[in-house]
mmJSON file of the N, C-alpha and C atoms, coordinates in Angstrom:
{"data_MODEL":{"atom_site":{
"group_PDB":["ATOM","ATOM","ATOM","ATOM","ATOM","ATOM","ATOM","ATOM","ATOM","ATOM","ATOM","ATOM","ATOM","ATOM","ATOM","ATOM","ATOM","ATOM","ATOM","ATOM","ATOM","ATOM","ATOM","ATOM","ATOM","ATOM","ATOM","ATOM","ATOM","ATOM","ATOM","ATOM","ATOM","ATOM","ATOM","ATOM","ATOM","ATOM","ATOM","ATOM","ATOM","ATOM","ATOM","ATOM","ATOM","ATOM","ATOM","ATOM","ATOM","ATOM","ATOM","ATOM","ATOM","ATOM","ATOM","ATOM","ATOM","ATOM","ATOM","ATOM","ATOM","ATOM","ATOM","ATOM","ATOM","ATOM","ATOM","ATOM","ATOM","ATOM","ATOM","ATOM","ATOM","ATOM","ATOM","ATOM","ATOM","ATOM","ATOM","ATOM","ATOM","ATOM","ATOM","ATOM","ATOM","ATOM","ATOM","ATOM","ATOM","ATOM","ATOM","ATOM","ATOM","ATOM","ATOM","ATOM","ATOM","ATOM","ATOM","ATOM","ATOM","ATOM","ATOM","ATOM","ATOM","ATOM","ATOM","ATOM","ATOM","ATOM","ATOM","ATOM","ATOM","ATOM","ATOM","ATOM","ATOM","ATOM","ATOM","ATOM","ATOM","ATOM","ATOM","ATOM","ATOM","ATOM","ATOM","ATOM","ATOM","ATOM","ATOM","ATOM","ATOM","ATOM","ATOM","ATOM","ATOM","ATOM","ATOM","ATOM","ATOM","ATOM","ATOM","ATOM","ATOM","ATOM","ATOM","ATOM","ATOM","ATOM","ATOM","ATOM","ATOM","ATOM","ATOM","ATOM","ATOM","ATOM","ATOM","ATOM","ATOM","ATOM","ATOM","ATOM","ATOM","ATOM","ATOM","ATOM","ATOM","ATOM","ATOM","ATOM","ATOM","ATOM","ATOM","ATOM","ATOM","ATOM","ATOM","ATOM","ATOM","ATOM","ATOM","ATOM","ATOM","ATOM"],
"id":[1,2,3,4,5,6,7,8,9,10,11,12,13,14,15,16,17,18,19,20,21,22,23,24,25,26,27,28,29,30,31,32,33,34,35,36,37,38,39,40,41,42,43,44,45,46,47,48,49,50,51,52,53,54,55,56,57,58,59,60,61,62,63,64,65,66,67,68,69,70,71,72,73,74,75,76,77,78,79,80,81,82,83,84,85,86,87,88,89,90,91,92,93,94,95,96,97,98,99,100,101,102,103,104,105,106,107,108,109,110,111,112,113,114,115,116,117,118,119,120,121,122,123,124,125,126,127,128,129,130,131,132,133,134,135,136,137,138,139,140,141,142,143,144,145,146,147,148,149,150,151,152,153,154,155,156,157,158,159,160,161,162,163,164,165,166,167,168,169,170,171,172,173,174,175,176,177,178,179,180,181,182,183,184,185,186],
"type_symbol":["N","C","C","N","C","C","N","C","C","N","C","C","N","C","C","N","C","C","N","C","C","N","C","C","N","C","C","N","C","C","N","C","C","N","C","C","N","C","C","N","C","C","N","C","C","N","C","C","N","C","C","N","C","C","N","C","C","N","C","C","N","C","C","N","C","C","N","C","C","N","C","C","N","C","C","N","C","C","N","C","C","N","C","C","N","C","C","N","C","C","N","C","C","N","C","C","N","C","C","N","C","C","N","C","C","N","C","C","N","C","C","N","C","C","N","C","C","N","C","C","N","C","C","N","C","C","N","C","C","N","C","C","N","C","C","N","C","C","N","C","C","N","C","C","N","C","C","N","C","C","N","C","C","N","C","C","N","C","C","N","C","C","N","C","C","N","C","C","N","C","C","N","C","C","N","C","C","N","C","C","N","C","C","N","C","C"],
"label_atom_id":["N","CA","C","N","CA","C","N","CA","C","N","CA","C","N","CA","C","N","CA","C","N","CA","C","N","CA","C","N","CA","C","N","CA","C","N","CA","C","N","CA","C","N","CA","C","N","CA","C","N","CA","C","N","CA","C","N","CA","C","N","CA","C","N","CA","C","N","CA","C","N","CA","C","N","CA","C","N","CA","C","N","CA","C","N","CA","C","N","CA","C","N","CA","C","N","CA","C","N","CA","C","N","CA","C","N","CA","C","N","CA","C","N","CA","C","N","CA","C","N","CA","C","N","CA","C","N","CA","C","N","CA","C","N","CA","C","N","CA","C","N","CA","C","N","CA","C","N","CA","C","N","CA","C","N","CA","C","N","CA","C","N","CA","C","N","CA","C","N","CA","C","N","CA","C","N","CA","C","N","CA","C","N","CA","C","N","CA","C","N","CA","C","N","CA","C","N","CA","C","N","CA","C","N","CA","C","N","CA","C","N","CA","C","N","CA","C"],
"label_alt_id":[null,null,null,null,null,null,null,null,null,null,null,null,null,null,null,null,null,null,null,null,null,null,null,null,null,null,null,null,null,null,null,null,null,null,null,null,null,null,null,null,null,null,null,null,null,null,null,null,null,null,null,null,null,null,null,null,null,null,null,null,null,null,null,null,null,null,null,null,null,null,null,null,null,null,null,null,null,null,null,null,null,null,null,null,null,null,null,null,null,null,null,null,null,null,null,null,null,null,null,null,null,null,null,null,null,null,null,null,null,null,null,null,null,null,null,null,null,null,null,null,null,null,null,null,null,null,null,null,null,null,null,null,null,null,null,null,null,null,null,null,null,null,null,null,null,null,null,null,null,null,null,null,null,null,null,null,null,null,null,null,null,null,null,null,null,null,null,null,null,null,null,null,null,null,null,null,null,null,null,null,null,null,null,null,null,null],
"label_comp_id":["MET","MET","MET","THR","THR","THR","ASP","ASP","ASP","THR","THR","THR","GLN","GLN","GLN","HIS","HIS","HIS","GLN","GLN","GLN","ALA","ALA","ALA","VAL","VAL","VAL","ASP","ASP","ASP","ALA","ALA","ALA","ALA","ALA","ALA","ARG","ARG","ARG","ASP","ASP","ASP","GLU","GLU","GLU","VAL","VAL","VAL","LEU","LEU","LEU","ALA","ALA","ALA","MET","MET","MET","LEU","LEU","LEU","THR","THR","THR","GLU","GLU","GLU","ARG","ARG","ARG","THR","THR","THR","GLY","GLY","GLY","VAL","VAL","VAL","PHE","PHE","PHE","ALA","ALA","ALA","ASN","ASN","ASN","ALA","ALA","ALA","GLU","GLU","GLU","ARG","ARG","ARG","TRP","TRP","TRP","ALA","ALA","ALA","ALA","ALA","ALA","TRP","TRP","TRP","ARG","ARG","ARG","TRP","TRP","TRP","GLU","GLU","GLU","PRO","PRO","PRO","VAL","VAL","VAL","TRP","TRP","TRP","PRO","PRO","PRO","THR","THR","THR","PRO","PRO","PRO","ARG","ARG","ARG","LEU","LEU","LEU","SER","SER","SER","ARG","ARG","ARG","PRO","PRO","PRO","ARG","ARG","ARG","ALA","ALA","ALA","ALA","ALA","ALA","ALA","ALA","ALA","ASN","ASN","ASN","ARG","ARG","ARG","VAL","VAL","VAL","ALA","ALA","ALA","PRO","PRO","PRO","GLU","GLU","GLU","GLY","GLY","GLY","GLY","GLY","GLY"],
"label_asym_id":["A","A","A","A","A","A","A","A","A","A","A","A","A","A","A","A","A","A","A","A","A","A","A","A","A","A","A","A","A","A","A","A","A","A","A","A","A","A","A","A","A","A","A","A","A","A","A","A","A","A","A","A","A","A","A","A","A","A","A","A","A","A","A","A","A","A","A","A","A","A","A","A","A","A","A","A","A","A","A","A","A","A","A","A","A","A","A","A","A","A","A","A","A","A","A","A","A","A","A","A","A","A","A","A","A","A","A","A","A","A","A","A","A","A","A","A","A","A","A","A","A","A","A","A","A","A","A","A","A","A","A","A","A","A","A","A","A","A","A","A","A","A","A","A","A","A","A","A","A","A","A","A","A","A","A","A","A","A","A","A","A","A","A","A","A","A","A","A","A","A","A","A","A","A","A","A","A","A","A","A","A","A","A","A","A","A"],
"label_entity_id":["1","1","1","1","1","1","1","1","1","1","1","1","1","1","1","1","1","1","1","1","1","1","1","1","1","1","1","1","1","1","1","1","1","1","1","1","1","1","1","1","1","1","1","1","1","1","1","1","1","1","1","1","1","1","1","1","1","1","1","1","1","1","1","1","1","1","1","1","1","1","1","1","1","1","1","1","1","1","1","1","1","1","1","1","1","1","1","1","1","1","1","1","1","1","1","1","1","1","1","1","1","1","1","1","1","1","1","1","1","1","1","1","1","1","1","1","1","1","1","1","1","1","1","1","1","1","1","1","1","1","1","1","1","1","1","1","1","1","1","1","1","1","1","1","1","1","1","1","1","1","1","1","1","1","1","1","1","1","1","1","1","1","1","1","1","1","1","1","1","1","1","1","1","1","1","1","1","1","1","1","1","1","1","1","1","1"],
"label_seq_id":[1,1,1,2,2,2,3,3,3,4,4,4,5,5,5,6,6,6,7,7,7,8,8,8,9,9,9,10,10,10,11,11,11,12,12,12,13,13,13,14,14,14,15,15,15,16,16,16,17,17,17,18,18,18,19,19,19,20,20,20,21,21,21,22,22,22,23,23,23,24,24,24,25,25,25,26,26,26,27,27,27,28,28,28,29,29,29,30,30,30,31,31,31,32,32,32,33,33,33,34,34,34,35,35,35,36,36,36,37,37,37,38,38,38,39,39,39,40,40,40,41,41,41,42,42,42,43,43,43,44,44,44,45,45,45,46,46,46,47,47,47,48,48,48,49,49,49,50,50,50,51,51,51,52,52,52,53,53,53,54,54,54,55,55,55,56,56,56,57,57,57,58,58,58,59,59,59,60,60,60,61,61,61,62,62,62],
"pdbx_PDB_ins_code":[null,null,null,null,null,null,null,null,null,null,null,null,null,null,null,null,null,null,null,null,null,null,null,null,null,null,null,null,null,null,null,null,null,null,null,null,null,null,null,null,null,null,null,null,null,null,null,null,null,null,null,null,null,null,null,null,null,null,null,null,null,null,null,null,null,null,null,null,null,null,null,null,null,null,null,null,null,null,null,null,null,null,null,null,null,null,null,null,null,null,null,null,null,null,null,null,null,null,null,null,null,null,null,null,null,null,null,null,null,null,null,null,null,null,null,null,null,null,null,null,null,null,null,null,null,null,null,null,null,null,null,null,null,null,null,null,null,null,null,null,null,null,null,null,null,null,null,null,null,null,null,null,null,null,null,null,null,null,null,null,null,null,null,null,null,null,null,null,null,null,null,null,null,null,null,null,null,null,null,null,null,null,null,null,null,null],
"Cartn_x":[-81.731,-80.083,-80.531,-80.769,-81.73,-81.139,-81.955,-81.536,-80.076,-80.017,-78.449,-77.494,-77.814,-76.306,-76.578,-77.398,-77.629,-77.106,-76.763,-76.786,-75.112,-74.654,-73.189,-72.472,-73.609,-72.847,-72.304,-73.829,-73.397,-72.837,-72.325,-71.53,-69.502,-69.687,-68.441,-68.321,-69.548,-69.222,-69.024,-69.584,-69.637,-67.889,-67.815,-66.017,-65.185,-64.836,-64.628,-63.667,-65.662,-65.194,-64.856,-65.018,-64.32,-62.338,-61.947,-60.83,-60.146,-60.738,-60.639,-60.071,-61.533,-61.642,-60.236,-60.481,-59.524,-57.568,-57.728,-56.698,-55.098,-56.352,-56.236,-56.566,-55.486,-56.129,-55.321,-55.839,-55.06,-54.953,-56.045,-55.339,-54.457,-53.813,-52.448,-51.745,-51.59,-50.34,-50.916,-51.799,-52.831,-51.756,-50.62,-50.148,-49.249,-48.324,-47.566,-47.403,-49.426,-49.707,-50.184,-50.715,-50.839,-49.345,-48.232,-47.475,-46.834,-46.663,-46.56,-46.228,-45.866,-45.651,-45.389,-45.42,-45.067,-43.805,-43.362,-41.288,-40.996,-40.812,-41.03,-39.837,-39.249,-38.017,-38.608,-40.018,-40.491,-41.648,-41.466,-42.269,-43.687,-44.514,-45.793,-46.536,-47.38,-48.026,-48.914,-49.081,-49.216,-50.649,-51.743,-52.588,-52.372,-52.437,-51.652,-53.146,-52.695,-53.035,-54.472,-55.94,-56.406,-56.562,-56.663,-56.107,-57.115,-57.173,-57.814,-59.29,-60.745,-61.848,-61.913,-60.977,-60.417,-59.445,-58.992,-57.951,-58.178,-59.449,-61.014,-61.26,-61.186,-61.559,-63.026,-63.996,-64.896,-64.298,-65.14,-64.683,-65.486,-65.003,-65.86,-67.592,-68.671,-69.679,-70.218,-69.417,-70.23,-71.175],
"Cartn_y":[18.234,17.582,16.325,16.209,14.792,13.288,12.846,11.325,10.634,11.42,11.044,11.348,13.152,12.708,11.987,11.784,11.262,10.158,9.107,7.738,8.23,9.75,9.378,9.761,10.694,10.074,9.375,8.153,7.28,5.864,5.702,4.768,5.516,7.152,7.315,6.729,7.065,6.625,5.463,4.567,2.763,2.728,3.758,3.189,3.275,5.01,5.359,4.34,3.878,2.879,1.335,0.918,-0.047,-0.011,0.597,1.41,1.924,1.904,2.298,0.911,-0.24,-1.151,-1.661,-1.828,-2.813,-2.582,-0.914,-0.463,0.249,0.41,0.441,2.3,2.202,4.239,5.18,5.634,7.207,6.412,5.668,5.119,3.974,3.454,2.122,2.911,3.874,4.126,4.696,4.182,4.812,4.605,4.042,4.019,5.066,5.166,6.275,7.547,7.697,9.008,9.52,8.513,8.626,8.333,8.068,8.963,9.444,10.556,11.973,12.857,13.636,14.487,15.969,17.244,18.893,18.788,19.233,19.779,21.036,20.758,22.259,23.203,22.733,24.059,24.248,23.646,24.328,25.714,27.393,28.041,27.428,28.724,28.433,28.957,28.36,29.05,30.242,31.389,32.189,32.095,33.145,33.568,35.061,35.42,36.956,37.806,39.186,39.739,40.566,40.866,40.863,42.625,43.174,43.571,45.078,46.115,47.113,47.12,47.39,47.149,48.308,49.782,49.816,50.386,49.32,48.736,47.309,47.127,46.053,46.165,45.811,46.078,45.023,44.936,44.197,43.513,41.737,41.375,41.855,41.22,42.224,40.795,41.693,41.101,40.882,41.152,41.194,42.115],
"Cartn_z":[-47.243,-48.117,-48.384,-49.696,-50.416,-50.276,-50.767,-50.534,-50.475,-51.856,-52.459,-51.566,-50.902,-50.578,-48.414,-48.277,-46.791,-47.062,-48.563,-48.484,-49.061,-49.531,-49.707,-48.311,-47.13,-45.73,-44.809,-45.393,-44.908,-45.177,-46.679,-47.006,-46.769,-46.734,-46.541,-44.364,-43.48,-42.584,-42.376,-43.377,-42.919,-43.796,-44.676,-44.957,-43.935,-43.143,-42.55,-40.67,-40.487,-39.684,-39.964,-41.574,-41.715,-41.354,-41.852,-42.147,-39.974,-39.278,-38.05,-36.879,-37.666,-37.448,-37.611,-39.127,-39.37,-39.708,-38.987,-38.859,-40.105,-41.185,-42.896,-43.111,-43.915,-44.212,-43.74,-43.498,-42.314,-41.378,-40.574,-39.577,-39.29,-40.395,-40.207,-39.439,-38.764,-37.711,-36.735,-36.254,-35.56,-33.652,-33.327,-32.515,-33.085,-33.942,-34.16,-33.47,-33.937,-33.824,-32.253,-32.313,-30.657,-29.549,-29.765,-29.256,-30.026,-30.646,-30.967,-29.884,-30.369,-28.911,-29.412,-28.644,-29.424,-28.335,-29.306,-29.193,-28.255,-27.556,-26.015,-27.149,-27.632,-28.495,-29.375,-30.012,-30.878,-30.666,-31.334,-30.925,-31.228,-30.313,-30.447,-31.009,-32.041,-33.165,-32.648,-33.405,-33.275,-34.558,-34.511,-35.519,-35.936,-37.322,-37.17,-37.038,-35.935,-35.625,-36.946,-36.673,-37.861,-38.504,-39.443,-39.373,-39.173,-39.405,-38.762,-40.143,-39.805,-41.168,-42.016,-41.452,-42.723,-44.099,-43.531,-44.411,-45.488,-44.641,-45.888,-46.733,-48.219,-49.09,-49.227,-49.725,-49.879,-50.781,-51.063,-52.781,-53.894,-54.986,-55.819,-56.049,-56.632,-56.541,-55.155,-53.772,-53.12,-51.764],
"occupancy":[1.0,1.0,1.0,1.0,1.0,1.0,1.0,1.0,1.0,1.0,1.0,1.0,1.0,1.0,1.0,1.0,1.0,1.0,1.0,1.0,1.0,1.0,1.0,1.0,1.0,1.0,1.0,1.0,1.0,1.0,1.0,1.0,1.0,1.0,1.0,1.0,1.0,1.0,1.0,1.0,1.0,1.0,1.0,1.0,1.0,1.0,1.0,1.0,1.0,1.0,1.0,1.0,1.0,1.0,1.0,1.0,1.0,1.0,1.0,1.0,1.0,1.0,1.0,1.0,1.0,1.0,1.0,1.0,1.0,1.0,1.0,1.0,1.0,1.0,1.0,1.0,1.0,1.0,1.0,1.0,1.0,1.0,1.0,1.0,1.0,1.0,1.0,1.0,1.0,1.0,1.0,1.0,1.0,1.0,1.0,1.0,1.0,1.0,1.0,1.0,1.0,1.0,1.0,1.0,1.0,1.0,1.0,1.0,1.0,1.0,1.0,1.0,1.0,1.0,1.0,1.0,1.0,1.0,1.0,1.0,1.0,1.0,1.0,1.0,1.0,1.0,1.0,1.0,1.0,1.0,1.0,1.0,1.0,1.0,1.0,1.0,1.0,1.0,1.0,1.0,1.0,1.0,1.0,1.0,1.0,1.0,1.0,1.0,1.0,1.0,1.0,1.0,1.0,1.0,1.0,1.0,1.0,1.0,1.0,1.0,1.0,1.0,1.0,1.0,1.0,1.0,1.0,1.0,1.0,1.0,1.0,1.0,1.0,1.0,1.0,1.0,1.0,1.0,1.0,1.0,1.0,1.0,1.0,1.0,1.0,1.0],
"B_iso_or_equiv":[0.0,0.0,0.0,0.0,0.0,0.0,0.0,0.0,0.0,0.0,0.0,0.0,0.0,0.0,0.0,0.0,0.0,0.0,0.0,0.0,0.0,0.0,0.0,0.0,0.0,0.0,0.0,0.0,0.0,0.0,0.0,0.0,0.0,0.0,0.0,0.0,0.0,0.0,0.0,0.0,0.0,0.0,0.0,0.0,0.0,0.0,0.0,0.0,0.0,0.0,0.0,0.0,0.0,0.0,0.0,0.0,0.0,0.0,0.0,0.0,0.0,0.0,0.0,0.0,0.0,0.0,0.0,0.0,0.0,0.0,0.0,0.0,0.0,0.0,0.0,0.0,0.0,0.0,0.0,0.0,0.0,0.0,0.0,0.0,0.0,0.0,0.0,0.0,0.0,0.0,0.0,0.0,0.0,0.0,0.0,0.0,0.0,0.0,0.0,0.0,0.0,0.0,0.0,0.0,0.0,0.0,0.0,0.0,0.0,0.0,0.0,0.0,0.0,0.0,0.0,0.0,0.0,0.0,0.0,0.0,0.0,0.0,0.0,0.0,0.0,0.0,0.0,0.0,0.0,0.0,0.0,0.0,0.0,0.0,0.0,0.0,0.0,0.0,0.0,0.0,0.0,0.0,0.0,0.0,0.0,0.0,0.0,0.0,0.0,0.0,0.0,0.0,0.0,0.0,0.0,0.0,0.0,0.0,0.0,0.0,0.0,0.0,0.0,0.0,0.0,0.0,0.0,0.0,0.0,0.0,0.0,0.0,0.0,0.0,0.0,0.0,0.0,0.0,0.0,0.0,0.0,0.0,0.0,0.0,0.0,0.0],
"pdbx_formal_charge":[null,null,null,null,null,null,null,null,null,null,null,null,null,null,null,null,null,null,null,null,null,null,null,null,null,null,null,null,null,null,null,null,null,null,null,null,null,null,null,null,null,null,null,null,null,null,null,null,null,null,null,null,null,null,null,null,null,null,null,null,null,null,null,null,null,null,null,null,null,null,null,null,null,null,null,null,null,null,null,null,null,null,null,null,null,null,null,null,null,null,null,null,null,null,null,null,null,null,null,null,null,null,null,null,null,null,null,null,null,null,null,null,null,null,null,null,null,null,null,null,null,null,null,null,null,null,null,null,null,null,null,null,null,null,null,null,null,null,null,null,null,null,null,null,null,null,null,null,null,null,null,null,null,null,null,null,null,null,null,null,null,null,null,null,null,null,null,null,null,null,null,null,null,null,null,null,null,null,null,null,null,null,null,null,null,null],
"auth_seq_id":[1,1,1,2,2,2,3,3,3,4,4,4,5,5,5,6,6,6,7,7,7,8,8,8,9,9,9,10,10,10,11,11,11,12,12,12,13,13,13,14,14,14,15,15,15,16,16,16,17,17,17,18,18,18,19,19,19,20,20,20,21,21,21,22,22,22,23,23,23,24,24,24,25,25,25,26,26,26,27,27,27,28,28,28,29,29,29,30,30,30,31,31,31,32,32,32,33,33,33,34,34,34,35,35,35,36,36,36,37,37,37,38,38,38,39,39,39,40,40,40,41,41,41,42,42,42,43,43,43,44,44,44,45,45,45,46,46,46,47,47,47,48,48,48,49,49,49,50,50,50,51,51,51,52,52,52,53,53,53,54,54,54,55,55,55,56,56,56,57,57,57,58,58,58,59,59,59,60,60,60,61,61,61,62,62,62],
"auth_comp_id":["MET","MET","MET","THR","THR","THR","ASP","ASP","ASP","THR","THR","THR","GLN","GLN","GLN","HIS","HIS","HIS","GLN","GLN","GLN","ALA","ALA","ALA","VAL","VAL","VAL","ASP","ASP","ASP","ALA","ALA","ALA","ALA","ALA","ALA","ARG","ARG","ARG","ASP","ASP","ASP","GLU","GLU","GLU","VAL","VAL","VAL","LEU","LEU","LEU","ALA","ALA","ALA","MET","MET","MET","LEU","LEU","LEU","THR","THR","THR","GLU","GLU","GLU","ARG","ARG","ARG","THR","THR","THR","GLY","GLY","GLY","VAL","VAL","VAL","PHE","PHE","PHE","ALA","ALA","ALA","ASN","ASN","ASN","ALA","ALA","ALA","GLU","GLU","GLU","ARG","ARG","ARG","TRP","TRP","TRP","ALA","ALA","ALA","ALA","ALA","ALA","TRP","TRP","TRP","ARG","ARG","ARG","TRP","TRP","TRP","GLU","GLU","GLU","PRO","PRO","PRO","VAL","VAL","VAL","TRP","TRP","TRP","PRO","PRO","PRO","THR","THR","THR","PRO","PRO","PRO","ARG","ARG","ARG","LEU","LEU","LEU","SER","SER","SER","ARG","ARG","ARG","PRO","PRO","PRO","ARG","ARG","ARG","ALA","ALA","ALA","ALA","ALA","ALA","ALA","ALA","ALA","ASN","ASN","ASN","ARG","ARG","ARG","VAL","VAL","VAL","ALA","ALA","ALA","PRO","PRO","PRO","GLU","GLU","GLU","GLY","GLY","GLY","GLY","GLY","GLY"],
"auth_asym_id":["A","A","A","A","A","A","A","A","A","A","A","A","A","A","A","A","A","A","A","A","A","A","A","A","A","A","A","A","A","A","A","A","A","A","A","A","A","A","A","A","A","A","A","A","A","A","A","A","A","A","A","A","A","A","A","A","A","A","A","A","A","A","A","A","A","A","A","A","A","A","A","A","A","A","A","A","A","A","A","A","A","A","A","A","A","A","A","A","A","A","A","A","A","A","A","A","A","A","A","A","A","A","A","A","A","A","A","A","A","A","A","A","A","A","A","A","A","A","A","A","A","A","A","A","A","A","A","A","A","A","A","A","A","A","A","A","A","A","A","A","A","A","A","A","A","A","A","A","A","A","A","A","A","A","A","A","A","A","A","A","A","A","A","A","A","A","A","A","A","A","A","A","A","A","A","A","A","A","A","A","A","A","A","A","A","A"],
"auth_atom_id":["N","CA","C","N","CA","C","N","CA","C","N","CA","C","N","CA","C","N","CA","C","N","CA","C","N","CA","C","N","CA","C","N","CA","C","N","CA","C","N","CA","C","N","CA","C","N","CA","C","N","CA","C","N","CA","C","N","CA","C","N","CA","C","N","CA","C","N","CA","C","N","CA","C","N","CA","C","N","CA","C","N","CA","C","N","CA","C","N","CA","C","N","CA","C","N","CA","C","N","CA","C","N","CA","C","N","CA","C","N","CA","C","N","CA","C","N","CA","C","N","CA","C","N","CA","C","N","CA","C","N","CA","C","N","CA","C","N","CA","C","N","CA","C","N","CA","C","N","CA","C","N","CA","C","N","CA","C","N","CA","C","N","CA","C","N","CA","C","N","CA","C","N","CA","C","N","CA","C","N","CA","C","N","CA","C","N","CA","C","N","CA","C","N","CA","C","N","CA","C","N","CA","C","N","CA","C","N","CA","C","N","CA","C","N","CA","C"],
"pdbx_PDB_model_num":[1,1,1,1,1,1,1,1,1,1,1,1,1,1,1,1,1,1,1,1,1,1,1,1,1,1,1,1,1,1,1,1,1,1,1,1,1,1,1,1,1,1,1,1,1,1,1,1,1,1,1,1,1,1,1,1,1,1,1,1,1,1,1,1,1,1,1,1,1,1,1,1,1,1,1,1,1,1,1,1,1,1,1,1,1,1,1,1,1,1,1,1,1,1,1,1,1,1,1,1,1,1,1,1,1,1,1,1,1,1,1,1,1,1,1,1,1,1,1,1,1,1,1,1,1,1,1,1,1,1,1,1,1,1,1,1,1,1,1,1,1,1,1,1,1,1,1,1,1,1,1,1,1,1,1,1,1,1,1,1,1,1,1,1,1,1,1,1,1,1,1,1,1,1,1,1,1,1,1,1,1,1,1,1,1,1]
}}}
């Protein structure tokens, strides 16, 4: 990691911590998100089944 990248990560961390402390940005509605619950009538999400390896095609240039 370069010094520039390290400084960018530090700056992003400081920005996020400030938003948390001030409850601004994406953290402005923390109480609303804390009260969120899954609706029992919603179907359970499922991942698609992987395709057989024989059906896969390698990407070009890979």
